[in-house]
N, C-alpha and C positions, 0 to 999 in steps of 0.2 A: 359280467364278471371279466377280467381281463386273465388271458392266457399265455403262458411262456411258451416259449418255444420246445421246452424239454417236456412240456404236457403230452406231446405225442408218444412218448417214451414211455407212458405210464402204462401199467396192465389194465386192460378194460374191465370194468366191473357192471353188471347189469344187477338191478335189485338187491345188490350185496352178494352176487355170485360171481366169482372170477370166470372171465371167459377165456383164460390161458389156453386151457385144456381142448377148447373149441376151436381157438386159432392154431392149436397144432394138429388136431386129427382133420381139419377141414381139406387141407392141400391133398390127402390121399384120394378124396372122393373125386377130385379132377382128373385123375389119370386114369386114360382107359383101360378097360379090364381085356384079358386075352380071350378070345373066343375058341371054341372046337371048330372051326371051319379050316379049310385047307389055306384058303387064302384070307387074310387082314385086310383092313381098310389101310388107308394111306397113314392115317395119323398114329395107328397102331405099328406099321411098318416101320415109321420114322422112330418111335419110340425104343422098338427093338433095335434099330440099328444105331441109335445113341447109347443104349446101356450096353451092346457088345463092342463098340468102337472103344467107350470110355474104360471098360474093364479090361480090354486089351491092352493099352496105353498105361493103365494105372499099375497092372502087374508083369508089364514086360520086364522089370528091373527085380522082381520079387521072387524068391524060391519058391519051389512047388510047394513045400508045406505052407506057406503063408498064403495059397490060392483058396484055402478055406475061407479066409476072411472075403472072400470077393462080393459075396450077397450082402454082406453086413455093410463094408464100403461103398457099393454102389447104391443101396437103398439109402444110407446118408448122404451121398452127393445127392440126390434125386429130391430127399425131404429138404435139404439146405436150401437146394436152388429154387423149390417150391416157394419156400419160407419168404426167401430174399425177394422173390419177384412180385409175389403178392403183396409184400409190402410196399411195394411202389405204386400201388393203385390208389386212388383217394379215398379216404375216410376208412382205412384198413390200419392194422395193427401188425407190426413187424415183432415177432416173438425173439427173432436172432438179434435185436438191440438190447435184448437184457444179457447181462454178464453171467447171470446166474444159470441161465439156460445153457449157455456156449461152455461154462465150466463144467456145467453137468454131463454134458456130451464129452468133453475132450478129456476130462480127468479119469473117469472110468475106462476107456478106450487107450489112452496112452496107459495107465497102470497095468492094463492086460497084456500090452505087448512087453515090459519091463517083467512082469511074472512068468511068461512063457520064456523070455532070454534066461531068466534066473532058473528057471525048472530044466529049459533043454540042455544049455551050454551056459553053465555057470561061472567059466573060466574065461570065455570070450564076452560074456555079460561084462563083468567086473574088469576085464582089460580095457575097455574103452574109457576107464577112468583114468587111465596111467597109458599116456603114449609109450610106445616102444623108444629107447635110446634117451630116455630123459635124463638129467643129472641128478646126481643124488640128492643135492641140497634144495632142488624144485620140485622132489618128488611129494612131499607132504601139502605144499601149496597147490600143485597141479591136482590133486586128488581133490582138497576142498573146493577147488574153481570148476573141475569136471562133474562134481558132484551136485552144487548148485545149479549148473547148466543141465544138468538133467532133469532136476525137480522142478526149473523154471519152465520147462516143455509147454505143459498143460496150461500153463498159466498165459502163455505166448500165443497158443493157439486162441483162448478164449477172448484173450484182450485185441488179438488181430482181428479178429472178425465183427467184435463188438465195435471197435474204433471205426472201423472204414464204414460198415453200414450207419451207424451215429453220424459220422460228419458228413457223409452223402445226404442223409435225410435232413440235417439241420442247413445244408448248402441250398437244398431243393427249396426249403421252407422260407429262407432267408432272400433268395432271388426271387422268388413268386411273390413275396410281401412287399418286394420293392417295384416290382413290376407292377401290382395294384393300385400302390401309392403314387408312382408316377404316371399311372395312365390317363387321369384327368388335368394334370398338370404339363407335362412333358410328353405326347404322344411317341414323337419320333424315337426318344430315349428308352419309352416304355416298351417298344415294338422290338428295339435292339435287345432288351433285357429279357424279352420273352424268348426271341430266338437264342440268347444264349441259355434261358432254362430249358429249353427243347434239347439243345446239345448236350447239356450237364444231365438231363433223363436219360440220354442215350448212353452216356457214361455209365452212368448208375448202374442201368441193365446189365453193361459188361462188367463192372465191379461185383455186381450181385452173383454173376455167375462165376467169375475168377476166383471170388472169395471163396465159395464153396468148395472149387476144384482144389484150391491151396490148402484148405482145412483137410480135405481127404487125403491129398496128396502127400502132406507132410505125416500124417498117421500110416500112411505105406512105407514110408522111409524109416520112420519108427520101426516099424513091424520088421522090414528088410534087415535091421541092424540086430535083431532078437531071434530070427527064424534060420 
């Protein structure tokens, strides 16, 4: 049976049972668990240093009330990085290439920041829809534009993550297919193509980490506007 390049993005099913839940829960097993010892091993020490450094950088510009979100956003960051990185392994599935999953993560968190802003400081939250000093004739137009831009934020979060990961996976598959086809015909060109594939894989590793960071960073910026 001929497979399409987009078949790799289909949700895996085994004996009629969807494996999406397994793909979402498996990464948590790979993280080292804390111990009761005074000294940790190197892997656990590195993990704790990374979490502390990330939380410090992320919440440096966030007001003190927003620090309650530190555990949630840090966990989300680790979760997205693990899903994106595991999806680069052969014969694996990347759940974050599914727009439905990304929207399911982006929309509730964005809505929570908006609700917090409307509850704690409704005047300032609504003030974002109309910049100070706007001419009277432009007030209705600007309110409509700012409202649309506000509601487009969760869509932009989900689409950005999905599009970047999907494009990277497609490029890797296309170049890998080209290298396989060219190997018996033009070995020199195939070697150059394989080198390009290796460099692209390194780039995708960086993209997998950067996109997870950008996703959480934008959520923290939305939170900063409403606390």
